[in-house]
All heavy atoms as TSV, in Angstrom:
chain	resi	resn	atom	element	x	y	z
A	1	ALA	N	N	154.658	-12.539	118.052
A	1	ALA	CA	C	154.205	-12.154	119.385
A	1	ALA	C	C	155.127	-12.750	120.453
A	1	ALA	O	O	155.348	-12.133	121.470
A	1	ALA	CB	C	152.778	-12.613	119.606
A	2	GLU	N	N	155.652	-13.948	120.203
A	2	GLU	CA	C	156.546	-14.596	121.176
A	2	GLU	C	C	157.730	-13.708	121.540
A	2	GLU	O	O	158.087	-13.607	122.693
A	2	GLU	CB	C	157.102	-15.899	120.616
A	2	GLU	CG	C	156.535	-17.221	121.028
A	2	GLU	CD	C	155.950	-17.363	122.421
A	2	GLU	OE1	O	156.707	-17.437	123.390
A	2	GLU	OE2	O	154.729	-17.429	122.546
A	3	ALA	N	N	158.352	-13.092	120.552
A	3	ALA	CA	C	159.559	-12.294	120.791
A	3	ALA	C	C	159.278	-11.057	121.628
A	3	ALA	O	O	160.174	-10.528	122.263
A	3	ALA	CB	C	160.200	-11.897	119.471
A	4	HIS	N	N	158.023	-10.613	121.647
A	4	HIS	CA	C	157.692	-9.395	122.381
A	4	HIS	C	C	157.139	-9.665	123.768
A	4	HIS	O	O	156.843	-8.737	124.499
A	4	HIS	CB	C	156.684	-8.554	121.575
A	4	HIS	CG	C	157.257	-8.073	120.288
A	4	HIS	ND1	N	158.223	-7.093	120.231
A	4	HIS	CD2	C	157.034	-8.465	119.015
A	4	HIS	CE1	C	158.550	-6.901	118.975
A	4	HIS	NE2	N	157.839	-7.724	118.200
A	5	ARG	N	N	157.043	-10.931	124.136
A	5	ARG	CA	C	156.514	-11.275	125.459
A	5	ARG	C	C	157.482	-10.785	126.531
A	5	ARG	O	O	158.684	-10.966	126.421
A	5	ARG	CB	C	156.321	-12.785	125.571
A	5	ARG	CG	C	155.723	-13.190	126.911
A	5	ARG	CD	C	155.440	-14.652	126.944
A	5	ARG	NE	N	154.182	-14.885	126.232
A	5	ARG	CZ	C	153.758	-16.075	125.882
A	5	ARG	NH1	N	154.486	-17.139	126.124
A	5	ARG	NH2	N	152.607	-16.212	125.267
A	6	LYS	N	N	156.923	-10.167	127.567
A	6	LYS	CA	C	157.754	-9.643	128.650
A	6	LYS	C	C	158.326	-10.805	129.473
A	6	LYS	O	O	157.602	-11.748	129.790
A	6	LYS	CB	C	156.902	-8.730	129.532
A	6	LYS	CG	C	157.694	-7.978	130.553
A	6	LYS	CD	C	156.803	-6.988	131.298
A	6	LYS	CE	C	157.628	-6.247	132.312
A	6	LYS	NZ	N	156.844	-5.303	133.064
A	7	ARG	N	N	159.610	-10.693	129.809
A	7	ARG	CA	C	160.229	-11.722	130.653
A	7	ARG	C	C	159.658	-11.638	132.051
A	7	ARG	O	O	159.485	-10.555	132.589
A	7	ARG	CB	C	161.733	-11.454	130.786
A	7	ARG	CG	C	162.546	-11.948	129.666
A	7	ARG	CD	C	163.989	-11.779	130.054
A	7	ARG	NE	N	164.834	-12.080	128.931
A	7	ARG	CZ	C	166.125	-11.867	128.915
A	7	ARG	NH1	N	166.722	-11.337	129.948
A	7	ARG	NH2	N	166.835	-12.181	127.873
A	8	THR	N	N	159.426	-12.774	132.627
A	8	THR	CA	C	159.009	-12.781	134.026
A	8	THR	C	C	160.231	-13.123	134.853
A	8	THR	O	O	160.985	-14.039	134.526
A	8	THR	CB	C	157.886	-13.810	134.272
A	8	THR	OG1	O	158.330	-15.083	133.816
A	8	THR	CG2	C	156.615	-13.415	133.554
A	9	GLY	N	N	160.460	-12.374	135.897
A	9	GLY	CA	C	161.633	-12.596	136.736
A	9	GLY	C	C	161.508	-13.883	137.513
A	9	GLY	O	O	160.416	-14.313	137.853
A	10	ARG	N	N	162.628	-14.501	137.753
A	10	ARG	CA	C	162.660	-15.693	138.593
A	10	ARG	C	C	162.425	-15.284	140.027
A	10	ARG	O	O	162.810	-14.200	140.428
A	10	ARG	CB	C	164.068	-16.296	138.534
A	10	ARG	CG	C	164.224	-17.444	137.598
A	10	ARG	CD	C	165.682	-17.772	137.508
A	10	ARG	NE	N	166.114	-18.463	138.726
A	10	ARG	CZ	C	166.684	-19.652	138.706
A	10	ARG	NH1	N	166.900	-20.257	137.583
A	10	ARG	NH2	N	167.076	-20.232	139.822
A	11	ALA	N	N	161.862	-16.163	140.800
A	11	ALA	CA	C	161.699	-15.886	142.227
A	11	ALA	C	C	163.087	-15.887	142.866
A	11	ALA	O	O	163.931	-16.701	142.510
A	11	ALA	CB	C	160.818	-16.950	142.863
A	12	SER	N	N	163.305	-14.953	143.762
A	12	SER	CA	C	164.592	-14.896	144.455
A	12	SER	C	C	164.645	-15.952	145.548
A	12	SER	O	O	163.629	-16.281	146.150
A	12	SER	CB	C	164.795	-13.517	145.080
A	12	SER	OG	O	164.896	-12.555	144.074
A	13	THR	N	N	165.832	-16.483	145.781
A	13	THR	CA	C	166.054	-17.448	146.848
A	13	THR	C	C	166.837	-16.743	147.948
A	13	THR	O	O	167.855	-16.107	147.668
A	13	THR	CB	C	166.882	-18.640	146.324
A	13	THR	OG1	O	166.177	-19.229	145.235
A	13	THR	CG2	C	167.119	-19.677	147.399
A	14	VAL	N	N	166.359	-16.857	149.186
A	14	VAL	CA	C	167.047	-16.263	150.324
A	14	VAL	C	C	167.536	-17.410	151.195
A	14	VAL	O	O	166.784	-18.322	151.511
A	14	VAL	CB	C	166.102	-15.341	151.141
A	14	VAL	CG1	C	166.840	-14.739	152.330
A	14	VAL	CG2	C	165.547	-14.247	150.253
A	15	THR	N	N	168.826	-17.372	151.570
A	15	THR	CA	C	169.401	-18.434	152.396
A	15	THR	C	C	170.430	-17.845	153.354
A	15	THR	O	O	170.992	-16.791	153.100
A	15	THR	CB	C	170.052	-19.534	151.526
A	15	THR	OG1	O	170.576	-20.547	152.387
A	15	THR	CG2	C	171.175	-18.996	150.658
A	16	SER	N	N	170.674	-18.544	154.436
A	16	SER	CA	C	171.759	-18.146	155.336
A	16	SER	C	C	172.896	-19.170	155.261
A	16	SER	O	O	173.884	-19.061	155.961
A	16	SER	CB	C	171.255	-18.023	156.775
A	16	SER	OG	O	170.700	-19.246	157.196
A	17	LYS	N	N	172.727	-20.182	154.373
A	17	LYS	CA	C	173.765	-21.193	154.178
A	17	LYS	C	C	173.959	-21.449	152.680
A	17	LYS	O	O	173.605	-22.516	152.173
A	17	LYS	CB	C	173.381	-22.493	154.890
A	17	LYS	CG	C	173.244	-22.354	156.400
A	17	LYS	CD	C	173.036	-23.699	157.047
A	17	LYS	CE	C	172.755	-23.627	158.523
A	17	LYS	NZ	N	173.603	-22.819	159.320
A	18	PRO	N	N	174.527	-20.459	151.957
A	18	PRO	CA	C	174.725	-20.650	150.513
A	18	PRO	C	C	175.765	-21.723	150.225
A	18	PRO	O	O	176.621	-22.010	151.067
A	18	PRO	CB	C	175.192	-19.278	150.036
A	18	PRO	CG	C	175.818	-18.658	151.246
A	18	PRO	CD	C	175.040	-19.174	152.414
A	19	GLU	N	N	175.688	-22.324	149.023
A	19	GLU	CA	C	176.669	-23.345	148.612
A	19	GLU	C	C	178.090	-22.817	148.726
A	19	GLU	O	O	178.964	-23.480	149.250
A	19	GLU	CB	C	176.424	-23.751	147.152
A	19	GLU	CG	C	175.541	-24.952	147.004
A	19	GLU	CD	C	175.391	-25.357	145.547
A	19	GLU	OE1	O	176.410	-25.445	144.835
A	19	GLU	OE2	O	174.235	-25.575	145.141
A	20	THR	N	N	178.317	-21.614	148.187
A	20	THR	CA	C	179.618	-20.953	148.313
A	20	THR	C	C	179.511	-19.972	149.469
A	20	THR	O	O	178.669	-19.080	149.426
A	20	THR	CB	C	179.965	-20.184	147.020
A	20	THR	OG1	O	179.877	-21.075	145.915
A	20	THR	CG2	C	181.352	-19.584	147.090
A	21	PRO	N	N	180.318	-20.134	150.516
A	21	PRO	CA	C	180.207	-19.237	151.668
A	21	PRO	C	C	180.428	-17.770	151.273
A	21	PRO	O	O	181.163	-17.468	150.334
A	21	PRO	CB	C	181.319	-19.706	152.605
A	21	PRO	CG	C	181.682	-21.063	152.139
A	21	PRO	CD	C	181.356	-21.125	150.677
A	22	ALA	N	N	179.780	-16.883	152.004
A	22	ALA	CA	C	179.952	-15.446	151.778
A	22	ALA	C	C	181.378	-15.054	152.147
A	22	ALA	O	O	181.994	-15.667	153.023
A	22	ALA	CB	C	178.955	-14.674	152.627
A	23	PRO	N	N	181.926	-14.027	151.489
A	23	PRO	CA	C	183.289	-13.595	151.821
A	23	PRO	C	C	183.344	-12.955	153.209
A	23	PRO	O	O	182.324	-12.489	153.720
A	23	PRO	CB	C	183.603	-12.559	150.742
A	23	PRO	CG	C	182.271	-12.054	150.304
A	23	PRO	CD	C	181.321	-13.211	150.452
A	24	GLU	N	N	184.514	-12.968	153.813
A	24	GLU	CA	C	184.695	-12.264	155.085
A	24	GLU	C	C	185.089	-10.842	154.720
A	24	GLU	O	O	186.086	-10.627	154.035
A	24	GLU	CB	C	185.773	-12.947	155.922
A	24	GLU	CG	C	185.304	-14.283	156.466
A	24	GLU	CD	C	186.307	-14.917	157.414
A	24	GLU	OE1	O	187.145	-14.189	157.987
A	24	GLU	OE2	O	186.241	-16.143	157.560
A	25	LEU	N	N	184.291	-9.879	155.159
A	25	LEU	CA	C	184.507	-8.492	154.776
A	25	LEU	C	C	184.632	-7.591	155.999
A	25	LEU	O	O	184.164	-7.943	157.081
A	25	LEU	CB	C	183.338	-7.994	153.916
A	25	LEU	CG	C	183.075	-8.744	152.621
A	25	LEU	CD1	C	181.798	-8.239	151.972
A	25	LEU	CD2	C	184.248	-8.585	151.664
A	26	VAL	N	N	185.254	-6.439	155.802
A	26	VAL	CA	C	185.324	-5.433	156.860
A	26	VAL	C	C	184.503	-4.229	156.438
A	26	VAL	O	O	184.331	-3.955	155.248
A	26	VAL	CB	C	186.775	-5.011	157.200
A	26	VAL	CG1	C	187.562	-6.166	157.768
A	26	VAL	CG2	C	187.458	-4.418	155.994
A	27	CYS	N	N	184.001	-3.508	157.412
A	27	CYS	CA	C	183.189	-2.324	157.165
A	27	CYS	C	C	184.028	-1.282	156.432
A	27	CYS	O	O	185.132	-0.958	156.867
A	27	CYS	CB	C	182.683	-1.761	158.486
A	27	CYS	SG	S	181.740	-0.241	158.290
A	28	PRO	N	N	183.508	-0.754	155.302
A	28	PRO	CA	C	184.263	0.257	154.552
A	28	PRO	C	C	184.338	1.607	155.278
A	28	PRO	O	O	185.121	2.465	154.912
A	28	PRO	CB	C	183.488	0.381	153.238
A	28	PRO	CG	C	182.118	-0.099	153.544
A	28	PRO	CD	C	182.253	-1.114	154.649
A	29	ILE	N	N	183.537	1.763	156.345
A	29	ILE	CA	C	183.534	3.025	157.090
A	29	ILE	C	C	184.470	2.960	158.300
A	29	ILE	O	O	185.332	3.799	158.472
A	29	ILE	CB	C	182.096	3.395	157.530
A	29	ILE	CG1	C	181.212	3.604	156.283
A	29	ILE	CG2	C	182.090	4.645	158.414
A	29	ILE	CD1	C	179.727	3.705	156.571
A	30	CYS	N	N	184.313	1.910	159.135
A	30	CYS	CA	C	185.080	1.861	160.394
A	30	CYS	C	C	186.084	0.713	160.468
A	30	CYS	O	O	186.792	0.579	161.465
A	30	CYS	CB	C	184.124	1.788	161.581
A	30	CYS	SG	S	183.271	0.203	161.745
A	31	SER	N	N	186.148	-0.133	159.450
A	31	SER	CA	C	187.096	-1.253	159.369
A	31	SER	C	C	186.865	-2.382	160.368
A	31	SER	O	O	187.731	-3.228	160.556
A	31	SER	CB	C	188.548	-0.755	159.464
A	31	SER	OG	O	188.802	0.122	158.387
A	32	ARG	N	N	185.706	-2.425	161.012
A	32	ARG	CA	C	185.383	-3.569	161.885
A	32	ARG	C	C	184.945	-4.733	160.999
A	32	ARG	O	O	184.481	-4.523	159.872
A	32	ARG	CB	C	184.218	-3.237	162.813
A	32	ARG	CG	C	184.514	-2.176	163.823
A	32	ARG	CD	C	183.299	-1.978	164.713
A	32	ARG	NE	N	183.476	-0.769	165.510
A	32	ARG	CZ	C	182.686	-0.414	166.503
A	32	ARG	NH1	N	181.652	-1.164	166.820
A	32	ARG	NH2	N	182.905	0.684	167.171
A	33	ALA	N	N	185.045	-5.942	161.528
A	33	ALA	CA	C	184.569	-7.111	160.785
A	33	ALA	C	C	183.056	-7.026	160.642
A	33	ALA	O	O	182.353	-6.705	161.600
A	33	ALA	CB	C	184.957	-8.393	161.520
A	34	LEU	N	N	182.554	-7.295	159.429
A	34	LEU	CA	C	181.114	-7.302	159.198
A	34	LEU	C	C	180.544	-8.661	159.593
A	34	LEU	O	O	181.213	-9.685	159.446
A	34	LEU	CB	C	180.806	-7.020	157.726
A	34	LEU	CG	C	181.067	-5.590	157.250
A	34	LEU	CD1	C	180.875	-5.498	155.748
A	34	LEU	CD2	C	180.149	-4.600	157.955
A	35	VAL	N	N	179.309	-8.664	160.068
A	35	VAL	CA	C	178.622	-9.889	160.462
A	35	VAL	C	C	177.704	-10.311	159.314
A	35	VAL	O	O	176.822	-9.555	158.898
A	35	VAL	CB	C	177.801	-9.669	161.754
A	35	VAL	CG1	C	177.036	-10.946	162.129
A	35	VAL	CG2	C	178.699	-9.218	162.886
A	36	TYR	N	N	177.907	-11.522	158.800
A	36	TYR	CA	C	177.089	-12.052	157.704
A	36	TYR	C	C	175.666	-12.281	158.188
A	36	TYR	O	O	175.450	-12.816	159.274
A	36	TYR	CB	C	177.699	-13.359	157.190
A	36	TYR	CG	C	176.805	-14.093	156.223
A	36	TYR	CD1	C	176.651	-13.630	154.926
A	36	TYR	CD2	C	176.101	-15.222	156.616
A	36	TYR	CE1	C	175.808	-14.290	154.025
A	36	TYR	CE2	C	175.267	-15.889	155.741
A	36	TYR	CZ	C	175.124	-15.410	154.439
A	36	TYR	OH	O	174.306	-16.055	153.570
A	37	GLU	N	N	174.673	-11.883	157.362
A	37	GLU	CA	C	173.264	-12.092	157.715
A	37	GLU	C	C	172.567	-13.073	156.789
A	37	GLU	O	O	171.959	-14.024	157.241
A	37	GLU	CB	C	172.511	-10.759	157.706
A	37	GLU	CG	C	172.967	-9.818	158.805
A	37	GLU	CD	C	172.151	-8.541	158.848
A	37	GLU	OE1	O	171.730	-8.050	157.777
A	37	GLU	OE2	O	171.946	-8.033	159.957
A	38	ARG	N	N	172.611	-12.822	155.466
A	38	ARG	CA	C	171.890	-13.689	154.522
A	38	ARG	C	C	172.390	-13.455	153.112
A	38	ARG	O	O	173.061	-12.470	152.834
A	38	ARG	CB	C	170.386	-13.427	154.585
A	38	ARG	CG	C	169.978	-12.069	154.032
A	38	ARG	CD	C	168.532	-11.732	154.362
A	38	ARG	NE	N	168.123	-10.463	153.798
A	38	ARG	CZ	C	168.411	-9.266	154.296
A	38	ARG	NH1	N	169.152	-9.164	155.381
A	38	ARG	NH2	N	167.969	-8.175	153.710
A	39	THR	N	N	172.025	-14.364	152.217
A	39	THR	CA	C	172.353	-14.269	150.797
A	39	THR	C	C	171.055	-14.321	150.009
A	39	THR	O	O	170.171	-15.108	150.331
A	39	THR	CB	C	173.270	-15.443	150.381
A	39	THR	OG1	O	174.508	-15.314	151.082
A	39	THR	CG2	C	173.545	-15.448	148.884
A	40	VAL	N	N	170.960	-13.476	148.985
A	40	VAL	CA	C	169.815	-13.488	148.082
A	40	VAL	C	C	170.346	-13.838	146.694
A	40	VAL	O	O	171.288	-13.222	146.205
A	40	VAL	CB	C	169.084	-12.132	148.048
A	40	VAL	CG1	C	167.943	-12.157	147.041
A	40	VAL	CG2	C	168.572	-11.761	149.432
A	41	ILE	N	N	169.756	-14.870	146.074
A	41	ILE	CA	C	170.154	-15.301	144.733
A	41	ILE	C	C	168.931	-15.161	143.842
A	41	ILE	O	O	167.854	-15.646	144.183
A	41	ILE	CB	C	170.667	-16.760	144.748
A	41	ILE	CG1	C	171.903	-16.856	145.641
A	41	ILE	CG2	C	170.968	-17.240	143.331
A	41	ILE	CD1	C	172.343	-18.251	145.981
A	42	GLY	N	N	169.083	-14.464	142.715
A	42	GLY	CA	C	167.932	-14.264	141.838
A	42	GLY	C	C	168.313	-13.544	140.569
A	42	GLY	O	O	169.476	-13.505	140.181
A	43	GLY	N	N	167.329	-12.928	139.930
A	43	GLY	CA	C	167.563	-12.250	138.669
A	43	GLY	C	C	167.192	-13.150	137.509
A	43	GLY	O	O	166.733	-14.263	137.694
A	44	VAL	N	N	167.373	-12.661	136.299
A	44	VAL	CA	C	167.008	-13.433	135.114
A	44	VAL	C	C	168.274	-14.114	134.594
A	44	VAL	O	O	168.600	-15.197	135.009
A	44	VAL	CB	C	166.338	-12.534	134.048
A	44	VAL	CG1	C	165.875	-13.370	132.869
A	44	VAL	CG2	C	165.138	-11.810	134.643
A	45	GLN	N	N	169.014	-13.508	133.718
A	45	GLN	CA	C	170.279	-14.072	133.231
A	45	GLN	C	C	171.305	-12.969	133.160
A	45	GLN	O	O	170.996	-11.931	132.595
A	45	GLN	CB	C	170.120	-14.692	131.839
A	45	GLN	CG	C	169.451	-16.050	131.827
A	45	GLN	CD	C	170.193	-17.119	132.594
A	45	GLN	OE1	O	169.796	-17.457	133.696
A	45	GLN	NE2	N	171.266	-17.643	132.056
A	46	PRO	N	N	172.486	-13.102	133.670
A	46	PRO	CA	C	172.925	-14.228	134.507
A	46	PRO	C	C	172.317	-14.125	135.908
A	46	PRO	O	O	171.889	-13.059	136.322
A	46	PRO	CB	C	174.437	-14.032	134.569
A	46	PRO	CG	C	174.621	-12.554	134.482
A	46	PRO	CD	C	173.524	-12.079	133.558
A	47	ILE	N	N	172.306	-15.238	136.624
A	47	ILE	CA	C	171.792	-15.247	137.992
A	47	ILE	C	C	172.721	-14.371	138.837
A	47	ILE	O	O	173.941	-14.473	138.737
A	47	ILE	CB	C	171.753	-16.696	138.540
A	47	ILE	CG1	C	170.839	-17.579	137.679
A	47	ILE	CG2	C	171.304	-16.718	139.997
A	47	ILE	CD1	C	169.409	-17.096	137.551
A	48	GLU	N	N	172.136	-13.509	139.652
A	48	GLU	CA	C	172.908	-12.598	140.504
A	48	GLU	C	C	172.891	-13.088	141.944
A	48	GLU	O	O	171.983	-13.810	142.353
A	48	GLU	CB	C	172.300	-11.193	140.450
A	48	GLU	CG	C	172.400	-10.558	139.085
A	48	GLU	CD	C	173.568	-9.610	138.956
A	48	GLU	OE1	O	174.511	-9.668	139.766
A	48	GLU	OE2	O	173.528	-8.795	138.031
A	49	ARG	N	N	173.895	-12.631	142.698
A	49	ARG	CA	C	173.971	-12.980	144.121
A	49	ARG	C	C	174.331	-11.734	144.919
A	49	ARG	O	O	175.232	-10.987	144.541
A	49	ARG	CB	C	175.050	-14.050	144.334
A	49	ARG	CG	C	175.319	-14.328	145.804
A	49	ARG	CD	C	176.361	-15.383	145.976
A	49	ARG	NE	N	176.818	-15.420	147.351
A	49	ARG	CZ	C	177.355	-16.479	147.928
A	49	ARG	NH1	N	177.510	-17.584	147.241
A	49	ARG	NH2	N	177.751	-16.426	149.174
A	50	TRP	N	N	173.604	-11.523	146.012
A	50	TRP	CA	C	173.886	-10.420	146.922
A	50	TRP	C	C	174.019	-10.992	148.324
A	50	TRP	O	O	173.167	-11.756	148.772
A	50	TRP	CB	C	172.743	-9.408	146.921
A	50	TRP	CG	C	172.523	-8.746	145.600
A	50	TRP	CD1	C	173.107	-7.594	145.150
A	50	TRP	CD2	C	171.664	-9.183	144.538
A	50	TRP	NE1	N	172.652	-7.305	143.884
A	50	TRP	CE2	C	171.766	-8.255	143.482
A	50	TRP	CE3	C	170.814	-10.278	144.378
A	50	TRP	CZ2	C	171.054	-8.385	142.301
A	50	TRP	CZ3	C	170.104	-10.402	143.191
A	50	TRP	CH2	C	170.230	-9.464	142.173
A	51	ASP	N	N	175.111	-10.627	149.023
A	51	ASP	CA	C	175.321	-11.057	150.402
A	51	ASP	C	C	175.081	-9.842	151.305
A	51	ASP	O	O	175.621	-8.769	151.049
A	51	ASP	CB	C	176.748	-11.578	150.598
A	51	ASP	CG	C	177.008	-12.847	149.798
A	51	ASP	OD1	O	176.203	-13.782	149.902
A	51	ASP	OD2	O	178.018	-12.902	149.081
A	52	TYR	N	N	174.276	-10.041	152.339
A	52	TYR	CA	C	173.941	-8.947	153.257
A	52	TYR	C	C	174.719	-9.098	154.555
A	52	TYR	O	O	174.823	-10.190	155.109
A	52	TYR	CB	C	172.435	-8.937	153.540
A	52	TYR	CG	C	171.644	-8.443	152.347
A	52	TYR	CD1	C	171.352	-9.293	151.286
A	52	TYR	CD2	C	171.225	-7.124	152.271
A	52	TYR	CE1	C	170.655	-8.842	150.174
A	52	TYR	CE2	C	170.530	-6.661	151.162
A	52	TYR	CZ	C	170.249	-7.521	150.118
A	52	TYR	OH	O	169.572	-7.070	149.018
A	53	PHE	N	N	175.266	-7.967	155.028
A	53	PHE	CA	C	176.098	-7.934	156.229
A	53	PHE	C	C	175.636	-6.808	157.144
A	53	PHE	O	O	174.963	-5.883	156.703
A	53	PHE	CB	C	177.561	-7.672	155.850
A	53	PHE	CG	C	178.194	-8.759	155.044
A	53	PHE	CD1	C	178.070	-8.787	153.664
A	53	PHE	CD2	C	178.923	-9.767	155.659
A	53	PHE	CE1	C	178.655	-9.786	152.904
A	53	PHE	CE2	C	179.512	-10.777	154.906
A	53	PHE	CZ	C	179.380	-10.789	153.536
A	54	ALA	N	N	176.058	-6.863	158.411
A	54	ALA	CA	C	175.750	-5.804	159.358
A	54	ALA	C	C	177.018	-5.383	160.094
A	54	ALA	O	O	177.891	-6.208	160.373
A	54	ALA	CB	C	174.708	-6.277	160.365
A	55	CYS	N	N	177.094	-4.087	160.378
A	55	CYS	CA	C	178.161	-3.529	161.216
A	55	CYS	C	C	177.465	-2.931	162.432
A	55	CYS	O	O	176.509	-2.160	162.275
A	55	CYS	CB	C	178.919	-2.435	160.457
A	55	CYS	SG	S	180.110	-1.543	161.490
A	56	ASP	N	N	177.929	-3.287	163.637
A	56	ASP	CA	C	177.306	-2.774	164.866
A	56	ASP	C	C	177.287	-1.249	164.891
A	56	ASP	O	O	176.345	-0.647	165.365
A	56	ASP	CB	C	178.039	-3.287	166.105
A	56	ASP	CG	C	177.779	-4.770	166.342
A	56	ASP	OD1	O	176.765	-5.283	165.835
A	56	ASP	OD2	O	178.592	-5.402	167.033
A	57	ALA	N	N	178.325	-0.629	164.372
A	57	ALA	CA	C	178.447	0.829	164.438
A	57	ALA	C	C	177.827	1.549	163.238
A	57	ALA	O	O	177.271	2.630	163.385
A	57	ALA	CB	C	179.920	1.221	164.566
A	58	CYS	N	N	177.914	0.962	162.050
A	58	CYS	CA	C	177.578	1.703	160.820
A	58	CYS	C	C	176.324	1.242	160.088
A	58	CYS	O	O	175.916	1.873	159.117
A	58	CYS	CB	C	178.774	1.676	159.873
A	58	CYS	SG	S	180.277	2.299	160.647
A	59	GLY	N	N	175.735	0.130	160.479
A	59	GLY	CA	C	174.494	-0.307	159.843
A	59	GLY	C	C	174.653	-1.478	158.898
A	59	GLY	O	O	175.572	-2.288	159.032
A	60	SER	N	N	173.755	-1.556	157.911
A	60	SER	CA	C	173.683	-2.693	156.991
A	60	SER	C	C	174.419	-2.425	155.687
A	60	SER	O	O	174.426	-1.301	155.190
A	60	SER	CB	C	172.227	-3.012	156.674
A	60	SER	OG	O	171.548	-3.381	157.846
A	61	PHE	N	N	174.985	-3.497	155.133
A	61	PHE	CA	C	175.713	-3.418	153.875
A	61	PHE	C	C	175.320	-4.576	152.980
A	61	PHE	O	O	174.922	-5.632	153.459
A	61	PHE	CB	C	177.232	-3.453	154.111
A	61	PHE	CG	C	177.737	-2.218	154.805
A	61	PHE	CD1	C	177.735	-2.132	156.186
A	61	PHE	CD2	C	178.190	-1.128	154.072
A	61	PHE	CE1	C	178.176	-0.987	156.830
A	61	PHE	CE2	C	178.628	0.008	154.699
A	61	PHE	CZ	C	178.622	0.087	156.082
A	62	VAL	N	N	175.456	-4.368	151.671
A	62	VAL	CA	C	175.189	-5.432	150.711
A	62	VAL	C	C	176.392	-5.552	149.775
A	62	VAL	O	O	176.947	-4.552	149.325
A	62	VAL	CB	C	173.861	-5.201	149.932
A	62	VAL	CG1	C	173.882	-3.911	149.141
A	62	VAL	CG2	C	173.545	-6.380	149.028
A	63	TYR	N	N	176.813	-6.799	149.554
A	63	TYR	CA	C	177.947	-7.098	148.680
A	63	TYR	C	C	177.404	-7.778	147.439
A	63	TYR	O	O	176.715	-8.793	147.532
A	63	TYR	CB	C	178.929	-8.019	149.407
A	63	TYR	CG	C	180.070	-8.520	148.556
A	63	TYR	CD1	C	181.171	-7.720	148.310
A	63	TYR	CD2	C	180.047	-9.803	148.019
A	63	TYR	CE1	C	182.228	-8.184	147.536
A	63	TYR	CE2	C	181.099	-10.275	147.239
A	63	TYR	CZ	C	182.181	-9.456	147.008
A	63	TYR	OH	O	183.232	-9.912	146.239
A	64	ARG	N	N	177.697	-7.220	146.262
A	64	ARG	CA	C	177.245	-7.798	145.000
A	64	ARG	C	C	178.368	-8.662	144.448
A	64	ARG	O	O	179.457	-8.170	144.145
A	64	ARG	CB	C	176.885	-6.682	144.025
A	64	ARG	CG	C	176.219	-7.181	142.775
A	64	ARG	CD	C	175.778	-5.993	141.954
A	64	ARG	NE	N	175.107	-6.418	140.737
A	64	ARG	CZ	C	174.723	-5.590	139.796
A	64	ARG	NH1	N	174.931	-4.296	139.931
A	64	ARG	NH2	N	174.127	-6.036	138.716
A	65	ASP	N	N	178.094	-9.948	144.325
A	65	ASP	CA	C	179.123	-10.905	143.914
A	65	ASP	C	C	179.689	-10.605	142.526
A	65	ASP	O	O	180.902	-10.681	142.322
A	65	ASP	CB	C	178.533	-12.323	143.960
A	65	ASP	CG	C	179.584	-13.388	143.716
A	65	ASP	OD1	O	180.508	-13.492	144.536
A	65	ASP	OD2	O	179.482	-14.087	142.702
A	66	ARG	N	N	178.823	-10.253	141.558
A	66	ARG	CA	C	179.283	-10.053	140.181
A	66	ARG	C	C	180.275	-8.896	140.067
A	66	ARG	O	O	181.263	-8.980	139.361
A	66	ARG	CB	C	178.092	-9.818	139.248
A	66	ARG	CG	C	178.492	-9.684	137.784
A	66	ARG	CD	C	177.293	-9.694	136.867
A	66	ARG	NE	N	176.374	-8.597	137.078
A	66	ARG	CZ	C	176.540	-7.372	136.545
A	66	ARG	NH1	N	177.576	-7.098	135.793
A	66	ARG	NH2	N	175.645	-6.435	136.771
A	67	THR	N	N	180.002	-7.792	140.794
A	67	THR	CA	C	180.870	-6.618	140.680
A	67	THR	C	C	181.939	-6.580	141.789
A	67	THR	O	O	182.838	-5.756	141.745
A	67	THR	CB	C	180.040	-5.316	140.772
A	67	THR	OG1	O	179.338	-5.302	142.021
A	67	THR	CG2	C	179.056	-5.216	139.617
A	68	ARG	N	N	181.780	-7.456	142.776
A	68	ARG	CA	C	182.691	-7.488	143.938
A	68	ARG	C	C	182.779	-6.144	144.641
A	68	ARG	O	O	183.832	-5.724	145.080
A	68	ARG	CB	C	184.086	-7.971	143.510
A	68	ARG	CG	C	184.037	-9.384	142.976
A	68	ARG	CD	C	185.381	-10.046	143.025
A	68	ARG	NE	N	185.189	-11.462	142.776
A	68	ARG	CZ	C	185.806	-12.127	141.831
A	68	ARG	NH1	N	186.666	-11.524	141.053
A	68	ARG	NH2	N	185.590	-13.400	141.685
A	69	LYS	N	N	181.613	-5.481	144.754
A	69	LYS	CA	C	181.555	-4.173	145.418
A	69	LYS	C	C	180.595	-4.240	146.601
A	69	LYS	O	O	179.584	-4.941	146.553
A	69	LYS	CB	C	181.068	-3.102	144.438
A	69	LYS	CG	C	182.084	-2.828	143.329
A	69	LYS	CD	C	181.945	-1.406	142.831
A	69	LYS	CE	C	183.073	-0.902	142.007
A	69	LYS	NZ	N	183.658	-1.501	140.959
A	70	ILE	N	N	180.950	-3.491	147.646
A	70	ILE	CA	C	180.101	-3.418	148.820
A	70	ILE	C	C	179.542	-2.008	148.910
A	70	ILE	O	O	180.227	-1.047	148.587
A	70	ILE	CB	C	180.871	-3.810	150.100
A	70	ILE	CG1	C	179.905	-3.944	151.265
A	70	ILE	CG2	C	181.998	-2.844	150.397
A	70	ILE	CD1	C	180.490	-4.643	152.474
A	71	ARG	N	N	178.256	-1.910	149.302
A	71	ARG	CA	C	177.651	-0.590	149.480
A	71	ARG	C	C	176.727	-0.633	150.666
A	71	ARG	O	O	176.273	-1.710	151.090
A	71	ARG	CB	C	176.903	-0.154	148.226
A	71	ARG	CG	C	175.703	-0.999	147.900
A	71	ARG	CD	C	174.913	-0.454	146.732
A	71	ARG	NE	N	173.890	-1.379	146.301
A	71	ARG	CZ	C	172.714	-1.570	146.903
A	71	ARG	NH1	N	172.414	-0.897	147.989
A	71	ARG	NH2	N	171.846	-2.441	146.450
A	72	GLN	N	N	176.456	0.556	151.228
A	72	GLN	CA	C	175.550	0.633	152.360
A	72	GLN	C	C	174.136	0.310	151.866
A	72	GLN	O	O	173.723	0.802	150.824
A	72	GLN	CB	C	175.607	2.029	152.970
A	72	GLN	CG	C	175.250	2.018	154.427
A	72	GLN	CD	C	175.889	3.155	155.201
A	72	GLN	OE1	O	176.355	4.122	154.641
A	72	GLN	NE2	N	175.905	3.009	156.506
A	73	ALA	N	N	173.440	-0.534	152.581
A	73	ALA	CA	C	172.066	-0.906	152.223
A	73	ALA	C	C	171.123	0.221	152.635
A	73	ALA	O	O	171.356	0.883	153.650
A	73	ALA	CB	C	171.674	-2.212	152.895
A	74	THR	N	N	170.084	0.433	151.844
A	74	THR	CA	C	169.141	1.515	152.169
A	74	THR	C	C	168.013	1.006	153.035
A	74	THR	O	O	167.675	-0.147	153.026
A	74	THR	CB	C	168.550	2.127	150.871
A	74	THR	OG1	O	168.063	1.077	150.056
A	74	THR	CG2	C	169.586	2.926	150.132
């Protein structure tokens, strides 16, 4: 029965001052500098990290540390 127990997700941690600073990024749409908002650290294994940014012209973006990809936040 132990092997079939469902994993419970770890609680996510939200911070605006992560140990490793968020990268400096530019908007993939208009090339303006993105403004850092917050970091969310969570998941099961491996621990994941997402950095959230804002562009005055284009909206919100999220950067996934593991894949090093930025996408528009929904």
